[in-house]
C-alpha positions as CSV (number, residue, x, y, z in Angstrom):
1,M,-8.0,4.3,-5.4
2,P,-5.8,5.1,-2.4
3,R,-6.5,5.2,1.4
4,I,-5.3,7.8,4.0
5,L,-3.9,6.5,7.1
6,A,-4.2,8.4,10.3
7,I,-1.6,8.7,13.4
8,D,-2.2,9.2,17.0
9,H,1.2,9.8,18.0
10,G,1.8,8.1,21.9
11,T,4.9,8.2,23.7
12,V,4.1,4.4,24.5
13,R,1.6,3.1,21.7
14,I,0.8,4.7,18.2
15,G,-2.9,4.3,17.1
16,L,-3.7,3.9,13.1
17,A,-6.8,4.6,11.6
18,L,-7.5,4.2,8.3
19,S,-10.0,5.4,5.8
20,D,-11.7,3.9,3.5
21,E,-11.1,3.6,-0.5
22,T,-14.1,6.6,-1.1
23,E,-12.2,8.7,1.7
24,I,-15.7,9.2,3.4
25,V,-15.3,6.9,6.5
26,A,-12.7,6.1,9.1
27,S,-12.3,2.9,10.6
28,P,-9.8,1.1,13.7
29,F,-6.4,0.1,12.4
30,K,-4.3,-1.3,14.7
31,T,-1.8,-0.3,17.4
32,I,1.9,0.3,17.4
33,D,5.2,0.3,19.7
34,A,5.8,4.1,19.3
35,N,9.6,2.5,20.7
36,H,10.0,0.1,17.8
37,E,11.2,1.6,14.8
38,P,7.3,3.0,14.3
39,E,8.8,4.6,11.2
40,L,9.3,2.0,9.5
41,T,6.4,-0.3,10.7
42,I,4.3,2.4,9.3
43,A,6.2,3.1,5.7
44,R,6.0,-1.0,5.2
45,L,1.8,-1.2,6.4
46,V,2.0,2.0,3.8
47,K,3.0,0.0,0.7
48,E,0.9,-3.1,1.9
49,K,-2.7,-0.6,1.7
50,H,-2.1,1.5,-0.9
51,I,-2.1,4.6,1.6
52,G,-2.0,8.2,-0.4
53,K,-2.0,10.3,2.7
54,I,-1.2,10.5,6.2
55,V,-2.2,12.4,8.8
56,I,-0.9,13.1,12.0
57,G,-2.9,14.4,14.8
58,M,-1.2,17.5,16.3
59,P,-1.5,17.7,20.4
60,F,-2.1,21.6,20.7
61,H,-3.4,22.8,24.0
62,M,-6.6,24.2,24.7
63,N,-5.3,27.5,23.6
64,G,-4.1,26.9,20.6
65,E,-0.4,26.4,21.1
66,K,2.2,23.9,21.0
67,G,3.5,22.5,23.1
68,G,5.9,19.6,24.0
69,A,4.3,17.0,22.4
70,A,3.1,18.7,19.5
71,E,7.2,19.2,18.4
72,R,7.2,15.4,19.6
73,V,4.7,14.3,16.8
74,E,6.6,17.1,13.9
75,K,9.7,15.5,14.9
76,F,8.3,12.1,14.5
77,A,6.3,13.3,11.1
78,L,10.1,14.4,9.9
79,S,11.4,11.4,10.7
80,L,8.7,9.7,9.1
81,G,8.9,11.3,6.0
82,K,12.2,11.2,5.8
83,E,11.9,7.1,5.7
84,L,8.8,7.3,3.5
85,R,11.3,9.4,1.0
86,H,8.3,12.0,0.9
87,A,6.4,10.5,-1.2
88,I,3.4,10.8,0.5
89,P,1.7,13.6,2.1
90,I,2.4,14.1,5.6
91,D,-1.0,16.8,6.9
92,F,-1.4,17.7,10.4
93,V,-5.1,17.3,11.9
94,D,-5.5,18.9,15.6
95,E,-6.3,16.5,18.0
96,R,-7.6,18.2,21.0
97,L,-10.0,16.3,22.8
98,S,-9.3,13.1,20.7
99,S,-8.4,11.0,23.1
100,V,-11.7,12.4,25.2
101,E,-14.4,11.4,22.7
102,A,-12.5,8.2,22.3
103,E,-12.6,7.1,25.6
104,A,-16.5,8.4,25.6
105,A,-17.4,5.7,22.5
106,M,-15.8,3.0,25.0
107,S,-17.8,4.1,28.0
108,R,-20.8,4.0,26.0
109,A,-20.1,0.7,24.4
110,G,-19.2,-1.0,28.0
111,I,-15.8,-1.6,27.3
112,T,-14.5,-1.0,30.7
113,G,-11.7,-3.4,31.1
114,K,-8.4,-1.9,31.7
115,R,-6.6,-3.7,29.3
116,E,-9.5,-4.0,27.0
117,R,-9.5,-0.5,26.2
118,N,-5.6,0.0,26.3
119,E,-5.7,-1.7,23.3
120,I,-7.6,-0.2,21.5
121,V,-8.2,3.6,22.4
122,D,-5.4,4.9,20.4
123,Q,-6.5,3.5,17.3
124,L,-10.3,4.9,18.2
125,A,-8.2,8.4,18.6
126,A,-7.2,8.1,15.6
127,V,-10.6,7.5,14.2
128,V,-12.0,10.3,15.5
129,I,-8.9,12.4,14.1
130,L,-8.8,10.9,11.1
131,Q,-13.0,11.2,10.4
132,E,-12.5,15.1,11.7
133,Y,-10.2,15.1,8.9
134,L,-12.6,13.5,6.7
135,N,-15.5,15.6,6.8
136,Q,-13.3,18.6,6.7
137,Q,-12.6,17.9,3.3
138,R,-16.2,17.4,2.1
139,G,-17.0,20.9,3.6
140,P,-20.3,21.5,5.8
141,E,-22.7,19.7,3.7
142,G,-20.7,16.4,3.6
143,F,-20.6,15.5,7.1
144,L,-21.5,11.9,7.6
145,L,-23.6,11.6,10.6
146,P,-25.3,14.9,11.1
147,D,-25.8,16.7,14.5
148,A,-28.9,14.7,16.9
149,A,-30.6,17.7,17.3
150,Y,-31.6,18.3,13.9
151,E,-35.1,16.3,12.4
152,L,-34.6,13.9,9.9
153,P,-36.8,13.3,7.3
154,W,-37.2,9.7,6.8
155,T,-37.8,9.1,11.0
156,D,-40.8,9.3,13.1
157,E,-39.1,11.5,16.3
158,P,-40.7,14.2,16.9
159,K,-38.9,17.9,16.9
160,R,-36.2,18.8,18.5
161,R,-36.1,22.1,20.1
162,R,-31.7,23.1,19.9
163,K,-31.0,24.9,23.5
């Protein structure tokens, strides 16, 4: 079964994440340089990793409008589509706050070094984008991780109240 590739497009670095073959879990994959023909690199990876679909994070403003960054991402997607000869579908996913979630995940994991953070923040943002996409495809009943506020039947934890 083909995998899904997620792209967190930045002006300096591009973070990539891959789904597993069952399209349930997103994992960090690679960070590539945004200034050295990223379309060619991604096209090569699409063939090597048997990618069947690409999702790209769309940087909407918090009010839902598109800005200059969104136009840059759309232009990149067009260029990537041409490089792939339009053989692989490309979808967009709202990426608002994906970088914030990636930064929070690194803080929780104790990753504090600037160099270490720079190496993986874009990959983690791509993971957030891809996991959101995978969860949307399964619908509300198929989310990978339940809300922490719900009682889980296999735990002995006391019930939590929603605020």
